[in-house]
N, CA, C and O atoms as a GROMACS GRO file, in nm:
protein
  520
    1UNK      N    1  -0.453 -23.110 -11.292
    1UNK     CA    2  -0.377 -23.136 -11.412
    1UNK      C    3  -0.340 -23.005 -11.481
    1UNK      O    4  -0.230 -22.991 -11.536
    2UNK      N    5  -0.432 -22.910 -11.479
    2UNK     CA    6  -0.406 -22.782 -11.543
    2UNK      C    7  -0.293 -22.706 -11.473
    2UNK      O    8  -0.211 -22.643 -11.539
    3UNK      N    9  -0.289 -22.713 -11.341
    3UNK     CA   10  -0.182 -22.646 -11.268
    3UNK      C   11  -0.047 -22.710 -11.298
    3UNK      O   12   0.054 -22.642 -11.308
    4UNK      N   13  -0.047 -22.842 -11.313
    4UNK     CA   14   0.077 -22.912 -11.348
    4UNK      C   15   0.125 -22.868 -11.485
    4UNK      O   16   0.244 -22.842 -11.504
    5UNK      N   17   0.034 -22.860 -11.582
    5UNK     CA   18   0.071 -22.814 -11.716
    5UNK      C   19   0.126 -22.672 -11.712
    5UNK      O   20   0.226 -22.642 -11.776
    6UNK      N   21   0.061 -22.587 -11.635
    6UNK     CA   22   0.108 -22.449 -11.623
    6UNK      C   23   0.248 -22.445 -11.564
    6UNK      O   24   0.335 -22.373 -11.614
    7UNK      N   25   0.269 -22.521 -11.461
    7UNK     CA   26   0.400 -22.519 -11.396
    7UNK      C   27   0.507 -22.580 -11.484
    7UNK      O   28   0.621 -22.535 -11.483
    8UNK      N   29   0.472 -22.682 -11.561
    8UNK     CA   30   0.571 -22.755 -11.639
    8UNK      C   31   0.606 -22.686 -11.771
    8UNK      O   32   0.720 -22.693 -11.816
    9UNK      N   33   0.508 -22.621 -11.835
    9UNK     CA   34   0.531 -22.568 -11.969
    9UNK      C   35   0.526 -22.416 -11.975
    9UNK      O   36   0.618 -22.352 -12.025
   10UNK      N   37   0.418 -22.359 -11.926
   10UNK     CA   38   0.394 -22.216 -11.946
   10UNK      C   39   0.494 -22.130 -11.870
   10UNK      O   40   0.543 -22.031 -11.924
   11UNK      N   41   0.524 -22.163 -11.749
   11UNK     CA   42   0.616 -22.080 -11.670
   11UNK      C   43   0.757 -22.081 -11.730
   11UNK      O   44   0.814 -21.973 -11.747
   12UNK      N   45   0.817 -22.196 -11.763
   12UNK     CA   46   0.948 -22.190 -11.828
   12UNK      C   47   0.945 -22.120 -11.964
   12UNK      O   48   1.040 -22.050 -12.000
   13UNK      N   49   0.837 -22.138 -12.039
   13UNK     CA   50   0.826 -22.070 -12.168
   13UNK      C   51   0.819 -21.918 -12.148
   13UNK      O   52   0.880 -21.844 -12.225
   14UNK      N   53   0.747 -21.874 -12.049
   14UNK     CA   54   0.742 -21.731 -12.017
   14UNK      C   55   0.877 -21.676 -11.977
   14UNK      O   56   0.914 -21.566 -12.016
   15UNK      N   57   0.951 -21.753 -11.899
   15UNK     CA   58   1.085 -21.710 -11.860
   15UNK      C   59   1.178 -21.701 -11.981
   15UNK      O   60   1.261 -21.610 -11.989
   16UNK      N   61   1.165 -21.795 -12.073
   16UNK     CA   62   1.247 -21.790 -12.195
   16UNK      C   63   1.213 -21.666 -12.277
   16UNK      O   64   1.304 -21.600 -12.329
   17UNK      N   65   1.084 -21.633 -12.289
   17UNK     CA   66   1.046 -21.511 -12.362
   17UNK      C   67   1.100 -21.385 -12.294
   17UNK      O   68   1.144 -21.293 -12.362
   18UNK      N   69   1.098 -21.381 -12.164
   18UNK     CA   70   1.148 -21.263 -12.092
   18UNK      C   71   1.299 -21.248 -12.114
   18UNK      O   72   1.347 -21.138 -12.140
   19UNK      N   73   1.373 -21.357 -12.102
   19UNK     CA   74   1.517 -21.352 -12.125
   19UNK      C   75   1.546 -21.312 -12.270
   19UNK      O   76   1.636 -21.232 -12.295
   20UNK      N   77   1.470 -21.367 -12.365
   20UNK     CA   78   1.486 -21.333 -12.506
   20UNK      C   79   1.459 -21.184 -12.529
   20UNK      O   80   1.531 -21.118 -12.605
   21UNK      N   81   1.355 -21.131 -12.464
   21UNK     CA   82   1.320 -20.990 -12.482
   21UNK      C   83   1.428 -20.899 -12.426
   21UNK      O   84   1.460 -20.796 -12.487
   22UNK      N   85   1.484 -20.934 -12.313
   22UNK     CA   86   1.588 -20.850 -12.253
   22UNK      C   87   1.715 -20.854 -12.339
   22UNK      O   88   1.784 -20.753 -12.352
   23UNK      N   89   1.746 -20.969 -12.396
   23UNK     CA   90   1.868 -20.982 -12.476
   23UNK      C   91   1.855 -20.914 -12.613
   23UNK      O   92   1.957 -20.878 -12.672
   24UNK      N   93   1.733 -20.897 -12.664
   24UNK     CA   94   1.712 -20.842 -12.799
   24UNK      C   95   1.624 -20.717 -12.794
   24UNK      O   96   1.526 -20.707 -12.869
   25UNK      N   97   1.658 -20.623 -12.708
   25UNK     CA   98   1.571 -20.506 -12.694
   25UNK      C   99   1.613 -20.387 -12.779
   25UNK      O  100   1.548 -20.283 -12.773
   26UNK      N  101   1.719 -20.398 -12.856
   26UNK     CA  102   1.759 -20.285 -12.941
   26UNK      C  103   1.658 -20.270 -13.056
   26UNK      O  104   1.597 -20.368 -13.100
   27UNK      N  105   1.643 -20.148 -13.103
   27UNK     CA  106   1.541 -20.117 -13.203
   27UNK      C  107   1.592 -20.148 -13.344
   27UNK      O  108   1.709 -20.128 -13.376
   28UNK      N  109   1.500 -20.197 -13.426
   28UNK     CA  110   1.527 -20.221 -13.567
   28UNK      C  111   1.417 -20.153 -13.647
   28UNK      O  112   1.307 -20.131 -13.596
   29UNK      N  113   1.447 -20.120 -13.772
   29UNK     CA  114   1.348 -20.059 -13.859
   29UNK      C  115   1.298 -20.165 -13.956
   29UNK      O  116   1.375 -20.226 -14.030
   30UNK      N  117   1.168 -20.184 -13.954
   30UNK     CA  118   1.105 -20.280 -14.045
   30UNK      C  119   1.044 -20.198 -14.157
   30UNK      O  120   0.957 -20.115 -14.134
   31UNK      N  121   1.090 -20.223 -14.280
   31UNK     CA  122   1.046 -20.145 -14.395
   31UNK      C  123   0.951 -20.229 -14.479
   31UNK      O  124   0.975 -20.347 -14.502
   32UNK      N  125   0.843 -20.167 -14.524
   32UNK     CA  126   0.746 -20.230 -14.612
   32UNK      C  127   0.750 -20.170 -14.753
   32UNK      O  128   0.657 -20.188 -14.831
   33UNK      N  129   0.858 -20.099 -14.784
   33UNK     CA  130   0.876 -20.036 -14.915
   33UNK      C  131   0.991 -20.105 -14.987
   33UNK      O  132   1.107 -20.076 -14.956
   34UNK      N  133   0.963 -20.195 -15.082
   34UNK     CA  134   1.072 -20.268 -15.146
   34UNK      C  135   1.151 -20.185 -15.247
   34UNK      O  136   1.257 -20.229 -15.292
   35UNK      N  137   1.102 -20.066 -15.286
   35UNK     CA  138   1.167 -19.989 -15.393
   35UNK      C  139   1.261 -19.882 -15.341
   35UNK      O  140   1.351 -19.840 -15.415
   36UNK      N  141   1.246 -19.837 -15.218
   36UNK     CA  142   1.329 -19.730 -15.166
   36UNK      C  143   1.382 -19.774 -15.029
   36UNK      O  144   1.315 -19.756 -14.928
   37UNK      N  145   1.501 -19.831 -15.026
   37UNK     CA  146   1.557 -19.884 -14.902
   37UNK      C  147   1.616 -19.774 -14.812
   37UNK      O  148   1.621 -19.790 -14.691
   38UNK      N  149   1.660 -19.663 -14.871
   38UNK     CA  150   1.722 -19.557 -14.791
   38UNK      C  151   1.619 -19.471 -14.719
   38UNK      O  152   1.640 -19.433 -14.604
   39UNK      N  153   1.509 -19.439 -14.786
   39UNK     CA  154   1.404 -19.357 -14.725
   39UNK      C  155   1.268 -19.424 -14.753
   39UNK      O  156   1.196 -19.380 -14.843
   40UNK      N  157   1.233 -19.530 -14.679
   40UNK     CA  158   1.110 -19.604 -14.709
   40UNK      C  159   0.986 -19.522 -14.676
   40UNK      O  160   0.983 -19.445 -14.580
   41UNK      N  161   0.883 -19.539 -14.758
   41UNK     CA  162   0.757 -19.469 -14.736
   41UNK      C  163   0.683 -19.527 -14.616
   41UNK      O  164   0.620 -19.454 -14.540
   42UNK      N  165   0.690 -19.659 -14.601
   42UNK     CA  166   0.623 -19.725 -14.488
   42UNK      C  167   0.729 -19.801 -14.411
   42UNK      O  168   0.783 -19.900 -14.459
   43UNK      N  169   0.757 -19.754 -14.290
   43UNK     CA  170   0.857 -19.818 -14.205
   43UNK      C  171   0.815 -19.803 -14.059
   43UNK      O  172   0.752 -19.705 -14.021
   44UNK      N  173   0.852 -19.903 -13.980
   44UNK     CA  174   0.819 -19.902 -13.838
   44UNK      C  175   0.945 -19.938 -13.761
   44UNK      O  176   1.016 -20.033 -13.796
   45UNK      N  177   0.973 -19.863 -13.656
   45UNK     CA  178   1.084 -19.897 -13.567
   45UNK      C  179   1.028 -19.962 -13.442
   45UNK      O  180   0.938 -19.909 -13.376
   46UNK      N  181   1.082 -20.079 -13.410
   46UNK     CA  182   1.035 -20.152 -13.292
   46UNK      C  183   1.148 -20.240 -13.241
   46UNK      O  184   1.243 -20.268 -13.314
   47UNK      N  185   1.137 -20.286 -13.116
   47UNK     CA  186   1.240 -20.375 -13.063
   47UNK      C  187   1.246 -20.506 -13.143
   47UNK      O  188   1.144 -20.554 -13.194
   48UNK      N  189   1.364 -20.563 -13.151
   48UNK     CA  190   1.384 -20.684 -13.229
   48UNK      C  191   1.301 -20.801 -13.176
   48UNK      O  192   1.249 -20.880 -13.255
   49UNK      N  193   1.288 -20.813 -13.043
   49UNK     CA  194   1.212 -20.926 -12.990
   49UNK      C  195   1.064 -20.917 -13.029
   49UNK      O  196   0.999 -21.021 -13.046
   50UNK      N  197   1.011 -20.798 -13.046
   50UNK     CA  198   0.871 -20.783 -13.089
   50UNK      C  199   0.855 -20.833 -13.232
   50UNK      O  200   0.758 -20.901 -13.265
   51UNK      N  201   0.953 -20.798 -13.317
   51UNK     CA  202   0.949 -20.842 -13.456
   51UNK      C  203   0.954 -20.995 -13.463
   51UNK      O  204   0.874 -21.057 -13.533
   52UNK      N  205   1.046 -21.056 -13.390
   52UNK     CA  206   1.063 -21.201 -13.397
   52UNK      C  207   0.941 -21.273 -13.341
   52UNK      O  208   0.893 -21.370 -13.401
   53UNK      N  209   0.891 -21.228 -13.227
   53UNK     CA  210   0.774 -21.293 -13.166
   53UNK      C  211   0.650 -21.273 -13.253
   53UNK      O  212   0.569 -21.365 -13.266
   54UNK      N  213   0.634 -21.153 -13.312
   54UNK     CA  214   0.519 -21.129 -13.399
   54UNK      C  215   0.524 -21.218 -13.524
   54UNK      O  216   0.421 -21.270 -13.567
   55UNK      N  217   0.643 -21.234 -13.582
   55UNK     CA  218   0.657 -21.321 -13.699
   55UNK      C  219   0.629 -21.466 -13.660
   55UNK      O  220   0.567 -21.539 -13.738
   56UNK      N  221   0.673 -21.509 -13.543
   56UNK     CA  222   0.646 -21.645 -13.497
   56UNK      C  223   0.496 -21.667 -13.477
   56UNK      O  224   0.442 -21.771 -13.515
   57UNK      N  225   0.429 -21.570 -13.418
   57UNK     CA  226   0.283 -21.582 -13.398
   57UNK      C  227   0.211 -21.586 -13.532
   57UNK      O  228   0.120 -21.667 -13.551
   58UNK      N  229   0.251 -21.500 -13.625
   58UNK     CA  230   0.189 -21.504 -13.758
   58UNK      C  231   0.215 -21.636 -13.830
   58UNK      O  232   0.127 -21.687 -13.900
   59UNK      N  233   0.334 -21.691 -13.814
   59UNK     CA  234   0.366 -21.821 -13.875
   59UNK      C  235   0.281 -21.934 -13.817
   59UNK      O  236   0.233 -22.020 -13.890
   60UNK      N  237   0.263 -21.933 -13.685
   60UNK     CA  238   0.180 -22.036 -13.622
   60UNK      C  239   0.035 -22.021 -13.668
   60UNK      O  240  -0.032 -22.120 -13.697
   61UNK      N  241  -0.014 -21.897 -13.674
   61UNK     CA  242  -0.152 -21.874 -13.720
   61UNK      C  243  -0.170 -21.916 -13.866
   61UNK      O  244  -0.271 -21.978 -13.900
   62UNK      N  245  -0.074 -21.884 -13.952
   62UNK     CA  246  -0.084 -21.922 -14.093
   62UNK      C  247  -0.079 -22.074 -14.108
   62UNK      O  248  -0.154 -22.131 -14.187
   63UNK      N  249   0.007 -22.140 -14.033
   63UNK     CA  250   0.014 -22.287 -14.038
   63UNK      C  251  -0.114 -22.351 -13.987
   63UNK      O  252  -0.161 -22.450 -14.043
   64UNK      N  253  -0.170 -22.296 -13.881
   64UNK     CA  254  -0.296 -22.348 -13.829
   64UNK      C  255  -0.410 -22.332 -13.928
   64UNK      O  256  -0.491 -22.423 -13.944
   65UNK      N  257  -0.416 -22.216 -13.994
   65UNK     CA  258  -0.521 -22.195 -14.094
   65UNK      C  259  -0.502 -22.287 -14.214
   65UNK      O  260  -0.600 -22.341 -14.266
   66UNK      N  261  -0.379 -22.307 -14.258
   66UNK     CA  262  -0.353 -22.396 -14.371
   66UNK      C  263  -0.393 -22.539 -14.336
   66UNK      O  264  -0.453 -22.609 -14.417
   67UNK      N  265  -0.361 -22.582 -14.215
   67UNK     CA  266  -0.400 -22.716 -14.171
   67UNK      C  267  -0.550 -22.728 -14.163
   67UNK      O  268  -0.606 -22.830 -14.204
   68UNK      N  269  -0.615 -22.626 -14.110
   68UNK     CA  270  -0.761 -22.629 -14.096
   68UNK      C  271  -0.828 -22.639 -14.234
   68UNK      O  272  -0.923 -22.714 -14.251
   69UNK      N  273  -0.777 -22.564 -14.331
   69UNK     CA  274  -0.834 -22.570 -14.465
   69UNK      C  275  -0.807 -22.705 -14.532
   69UNK      O  276  -0.892 -22.755 -14.605
   70UNK      N  277  -0.692 -22.765 -14.507
   70UNK     CA  278  -0.661 -22.894 -14.568
   70UNK      C  279  -0.743 -23.007 -14.506
   70UNK      O  280  -0.761 -23.111 -14.570
   71UNK      N  281  -0.792 -22.990 -14.386
   71UNK     CA  282  -0.869 -23.095 -14.319
   71UNK      C  283  -1.018 -23.084 -14.343
   71UNK      O  284  -1.096 -23.155 -14.280
   72UNK      N  285  -1.061 -22.998 -14.432
   72UNK     CA  286  -1.204 -22.979 -14.455
   72UNK      C  287  -1.271 -23.106 -14.507
   72UNK      O  288  -1.388 -23.130 -14.478
   73UNK      N  289  -1.198 -23.186 -14.584
   73UNK     CA  290  -1.255 -23.311 -14.635
   73UNK      C  291  -1.285 -23.406 -14.520
   73UNK      O  292  -1.389 -23.473 -14.519
   74UNK      N  293  -1.194 -23.412 -14.424
   74UNK     CA  294  -1.215 -23.501 -14.309
   74UNK      C  295  -1.332 -23.454 -14.224
   74UNK      O  296  -1.410 -23.535 -14.175
   75UNK      N  297  -1.344 -23.323 -14.206
   75UNK     CA  298  -1.456 -23.271 -14.127
   75UNK      C  299  -1.588 -23.298 -14.197
   75UNK      O  300  -1.686 -23.333 -14.132
   76UNK      N  301  -1.592 -23.281 -14.330
   76UNK     CA  302  -1.713 -23.309 -14.407
   76UNK      C  303  -1.751 -23.456 -14.395
   76UNK      O  304  -1.867 -23.489 -14.374
   77UNK      N  305  -1.652 -23.545 -14.407
   77UNK     CA  306  -1.678 -23.689 -14.395
   77UNK      C  307  -1.728 -23.722 -14.254
   77UNK      O  308  -1.818 -23.804 -14.238
   78UNK      N  309  -1.671 -23.658 -14.153
   78UNK     CA  310  -1.716 -23.682 -14.016
   78UNK      C  311  -1.860 -23.637 -13.998
   78UNK      O  312  -1.937 -23.705 -13.930
   79UNK      N  313  -1.898 -23.525 -14.058
   79UNK     CA  314  -2.038 -23.481 -14.048
   79UNK      C  315  -2.132 -23.581 -14.115
   79UNK      O  316  -2.238 -23.612 -14.061
   80UNK      N  317  -2.092 -23.631 -14.233
   80UNK     CA  318  -2.176 -23.730 -14.302
   80UNK      C  319  -2.188 -23.859 -14.221
   80UNK      O  320  -2.296 -23.916 -14.210
   81UNK      N  321  -2.076 -23.903 -14.164
   81UNK     CA  322  -2.080 -24.025 -14.084
   81UNK      C  323  -2.164 -24.006 -13.958
   81UNK      O  324  -2.235 -24.097 -13.915
   82UNK      N  325  -2.157 -23.889 -13.900
   82UNK     CA  326  -2.239 -23.861 -13.781
   82UNK      C  327  -2.387 -23.862 -13.818
   82UNK      O  328  -2.469 -23.914 -13.742
   83UNK      N  329  -2.421 -23.805 -13.932
   83UNK     CA  330  -2.562 -23.808 -13.976
   83UNK      C  331  -2.607 -23.951 -14.003
   83UNK      O  332  -2.719 -23.988 -13.967
   84UNK      N  333  -2.520 -24.031 -14.065
   84UNK     CA  334  -2.554 -24.172 -14.089
   84UNK      C  335  -2.573 -24.246 -13.957
   84UNK      O  336  -2.666 -24.326 -13.943
   85UNK      N  337  -2.487 -24.220 -13.861
   85UNK     CA  338  -2.499 -24.285 -13.730
   85UNK      C  339  -2.628 -24.244 -13.661
   85UNK      O  340  -2.693 -24.327 -13.598
   86UNK      N  341  -2.666 -24.115 -13.671
   86UNK     CA  342  -2.792 -24.071 -13.611
   86UNK      C  343  -2.910 -24.143 -13.675
   86UNK      O  344  -3.002 -24.188 -13.605
   87UNK      N  345  -2.909 -24.154 -13.810
   87UNK     CA  346  -3.017 -24.225 -13.878
   87UNK      C  347  -3.021 -24.372 -13.838
   87UNK      O  348  -3.129 -24.428 -13.817
   88UNK      N  349  -2.905 -24.433 -13.826
   88UNK     CA  350  -2.900 -24.574 -13.786
   88UNK      C  351  -2.950 -24.592 -13.643
   88UNK      O  352  -3.021 -24.689 -13.614
   89UNK      N  353  -2.915 -24.500 -13.552
   89UNK     CA  354  -2.966 -24.509 -13.414
   89UNK      C  355  -3.117 -24.492 -13.411
   89UNK      O  356  -3.185 -24.562 -13.336
   90UNK      N  357  -3.169 -24.400 -13.491
   90UNK     CA  358  -3.314 -24.380 -13.494
   90UNK      C  359  -3.383 -24.504 -13.551
   90UNK      O  360  -3.486 -24.547 -13.499
   91UNK      N  361  -3.326 -24.562 -13.657
   91UNK     CA  362  -3.385 -24.682 -13.716
   91UNK      C  363  -3.379 -24.798 -13.618
   91UNK      O  364  -3.474 -24.876 -13.609
   92UNK      N  365  -3.270 -24.811 -13.544
   92UNK     CA  366  -3.258 -24.916 -13.443
   92UNK      C  367  -3.362 -24.898 -13.334
   92UNK      O  368  -3.424 -24.995 -13.290
   93UNK      N  369  -3.382 -24.775 -13.292
   93UNK     CA  370  -3.483 -24.749 -13.189
   93UNK      C  371  -3.622 -24.784 -13.241
   93UNK      O  372  -3.703 -24.842 -13.168
   94UNK      N  373  -3.651 -24.751 -13.368
   94UNK     CA  374  -3.780 -24.786 -13.426
   94UNK      C  375  -3.798 -24.937 -13.434
   94UNK      O  376  -3.906 -24.988 -13.403
   95UNK      N  377  -3.693 -25.008 -13.476
   95UNK     CA  378  -3.701 -25.153 -13.486
   95UNK      C  379  -3.719 -25.218 -13.348
   95UNK      O  380  -3.794 -25.314 -13.334
   96UNK      N  381  -3.651 -25.165 -13.248
   96UNK     CA  382  -3.668 -25.218 -13.112
   96UNK      C  383  -3.810 -25.195 -13.061
   96UNK      O  384  -3.868 -25.281 -12.996
   97UNK      N  385  -3.863 -25.078 -13.091
   97UNK     CA  386  -4.001 -25.051 -13.049
   97UNK      C  387  -4.098 -25.144 -13.121
   97UNK      O  388  -4.193 -25.194 -13.060
   98UNK      N  389  -4.075 -25.168 -13.250
   98UNK     CA  390  -4.162 -25.260 -13.324
   98UNK      C  391  -4.148 -25.402 -13.272
   98UNK      O  392  -4.248 -25.475 -13.264
   99UNK      N  393  -4.026 -25.443 -13.235
   99UNK     CA  394  -4.006 -25.577 -13.179
   99UNK      C  395  -4.074 -25.591 -13.044
   99UNK      O  396  -4.128 -25.697 -13.013
  100UNK      N  397  -4.072 -25.486 -12.964
  100UNK     CA  398  -4.140 -25.490 -12.834
  100UNK      C  399  -4.291 -25.504 -12.853
  100UNK      O  400  -4.356 -25.578 -12.780
  101UNK      N  401  -4.345 -25.433 -12.951
  101UNK     CA  402  -4.489 -25.444 -12.979
  101UNK      C  403  -4.520 -25.585 -13.030
  101UNK      O  404  -4.621 -25.643 -12.992
  102UNK      N  405  -4.434 -25.640 -13.115
  102UNK     CA  406  -4.453 -25.775 -13.168
  102UNK      C  407  -4.448 -25.878 -13.056
  102UNK      O  408  -4.528 -25.972 -13.054
  103UNK      N  409  -4.354 -25.862 -12.961
  103UNK     CA  410  -4.346 -25.954 -12.848
  103UNK      C  411  -4.471 -25.945 -12.761
  103UNK      O  412  -4.519 -26.046 -12.710
  104UNK      N  413  -4.523 -25.826 -12.746
  104UNK     CA  414  -4.645 -25.809 -12.667
  104UNK      C  415  -4.761 -25.880 -12.736
  104UNK      O  416  -4.846 -25.940 -12.669
  105UNK      N  417  -4.767 -25.875 -12.869
  105UNK     CA  418  -4.872 -25.945 -12.943
  105UNK      C  419  -4.856 -26.095 -12.930
  105UNK      O  420  -4.957 -26.166 -12.918
  106UNK      N  421  -4.734 -26.147 -12.931
  106UNK     CA  422  -4.713 -26.290 -12.917
  106UNK      C  423  -4.753 -26.340 -12.779
  106UNK      O  424  -4.800 -26.453 -12.765
  107UNK      N  425  -4.736 -26.258 -12.679
  107UNK     CA  426  -4.773 -26.300 -12.544
  107UNK      C  427  -4.923 -26.312 -12.529
  107UNK      O  428  -4.971 -26.382 -12.440
  108UNK      N  429  -4.998 -26.246 -12.614
  108UNK     CA  430  -5.143 -26.254 -12.607
  108UNK      C  431  -5.198 -26.378 -12.677
  108UNK      O  432  -5.316 -26.409 -12.661
  109UNK      N  433  -5.116 -26.451 -12.755
  109UNK     CA  434  -5.162 -26.572 -12.822
  109UNK      C  435  -5.189 -26.681 -12.719
  109UNK      O  436  -5.124 -26.683 -12.614
  110UNK      N  437  -5.283 -26.771 -12.746
  110UNK     CA  438  -5.310 -26.878 -12.650
  110UNK      C  439  -5.191 -26.974 -12.644
  110UNK      O  440  -5.123 -26.997 -12.743
  111UNK      N  441  -5.168 -27.027 -12.526
  111UNK     CA  442  -5.058 -27.120 -12.506
  111UNK      C  443  -5.092 -27.254 -12.570
  111UNK      O  444  -5.209 -27.292 -12.573
  112UNK      N  445  -4.993 -27.327 -12.621
  112UNK     CA  446  -5.021 -27.458 -12.680
  112UNK      C  447  -5.071 -27.555 -12.572
  112UNK      O  448  -5.039 -27.542 -12.454
  113UNK      N  449  -5.150 -27.652 -12.617
  113UNK     CA  450  -5.208 -27.747 -12.522
  113UNK      C  451  -5.101 -27.842 -12.472
  113UNK      O  452  -4.988 -27.839 -12.520
  114UNK      N  453  -5.136 -27.924 -12.378
  114UNK     CA  454  -5.039 -28.015 -12.319
  114UNK      C  455  -4.997 -28.125 -12.415
  114UNK      O  456  -4.897 -28.192 -12.392
  115UNK      N  457  -5.073 -28.145 -12.522
  115UNK     CA  458  -5.042 -28.249 -12.619
  115UNK      C  459  -4.954 -28.197 -12.733
  115UNK      O  460  -4.915 -28.276 -12.819
  116UNK      N  461  -4.923 -28.074 -12.737
  116UNK     CA  462  -4.844 -28.018 -12.846
  116UNK      C  463  -4.932 -27.940 -12.942
  116UNK      O  464  -5.052 -27.925 -12.920
  117UNK      N  465  -4.870 -27.891 -13.048
  117UNK     CA  466  -4.944 -27.809 -13.144
  117UNK      C  467  -5.043 -27.891 -13.227
  117UNK      O  468  -5.144 -27.836 -13.272
  118UNK      N  469  -5.016 -28.019 -13.248
  118UNK     CA  470  -5.096 -28.097 -13.342
  118UNK      C  471  -5.186 -28.198 -13.273
  118UNK      O  472  -5.234 -28.292 -13.337
  119UNK      N  473  -5.209 -28.183 -13.146
  119UNK     CA  474  -5.302 -28.271 -13.075
  119UNK      C  475  -5.233 -28.394 -13.019
  119UNK      O  476  -5.110 -28.407 -13.022
  120UNK      N  477  -5.316 -28.485 -12.967
  120UNK     CA  478  -5.265 -28.603 -12.900
  120UNK      C  479  -5.211 -28.706 -12.996
  120UNK      O  480  -5.128 -28.788 -12.958
  121UNK      N  481  -5.255 -28.704 -13.121
  121UNK     CA  482  -5.212 -28.805 -13.216
  121UNK      C  483  -5.071 -28.786 -13.262
  121UNK      O  484  -5.011 -28.881 -13.312
  122UNK      N  485  -5.014 -28.668 -13.249
  122UNK     CA  486  -4.877 -28.644 -13.291
  122UNK      C  487  -4.863 -28.635 -13.443
  122UNK      O  488  -4.762 -28.677 -13.499
  123UNK      N  489  -4.964 -28.580 -13.509
  123UNK     CA  490  -4.960 -28.564 -13.655
  123UNK      C  491  -4.977 -28.417 -13.689
  123UNK      O  492  -5.039 -28.340 -13.616
  124UNK      N  493  -4.920 -28.379 -13.802
  124UNK     CA  494  -4.938 -28.241 -13.848
  124UNK      C  495  -5.065 -28.232 -13.932
  124UNK      O  496  -5.144 -28.326 -13.939
  125UNK      N  497  -5.085 -28.117 -13.996
  125UNK     CA  498  -5.209 -28.092 -14.070
  125UNK      C  499  -5.229 -28.186 -14.188
  125UNK      O  500  -5.342 -28.216 -14.225
  126UNK      N  501  -5.120 -28.231 -14.247
  126UNK     CA  502  -5.132 -28.320 -14.362
  126UNK      C  503  -5.140 -28.468 -14.319
  126UNK      O  504  -5.153 -28.556 -14.404
  127UNK      N  505  -5.131 -28.494 -14.190
  127UNK     CA  506  -5.143 -28.630 -14.139
  127UNK      C  507  -5.011 -28.701 -14.122
  127UNK      O  508  -5.012 -28.819 -14.090
  128UNK      N  509  -4.899 -28.636 -14.142
  128UNK     CA  510  -4.769 -28.700 -14.127
  128UNK      C  511  -4.738 -28.718 -13.979
  128UNK      O  512  -4.771 -28.633 -13.896
  129UNK      N  513  -4.673 -28.830 -13.946
  129UNK     CA  514  -4.637 -28.858 -13.808
  129UNK      C  515  -4.516 -28.774 -13.770
  129UNK      O  516  -4.421 -28.760 -13.847
  130UNK      N  517  -4.522 -28.720 -13.649
  130UNK     CA  518  -4.411 -28.638 -13.601
  130UNK      C  519  -4.312 -28.717 -13.523
  130UNK      O  520  -4.213 -28.662 -13.476
   0.00000   0.00000   0.00000
């Protein structure tokens, strides 16, 4: 599956980047000095495709970080729900173990006689007919 993904997406995307880089290889000056446009104090000359690709990468990273920070409530809720589920599983295991012990105790009780629980007369403890 990974090879299929590579062949279907990554290779054409790489070819598009290469064509884009060849078409936009002339140099541009990127200035970080907003007050002096003619002679900037901080300026870098680089190919145009580097500028565009770097800005795209920074945009994707900034969007990913913004999304990650906005989803913190969901991650916190998921952690709480996971802790609740762990406690519930532990409580269920404890209850099952207690039920198994209880069943073992019931098996040790004497079996009822052939006449039923209340003897051959078919009456309960208060003398009522069953």
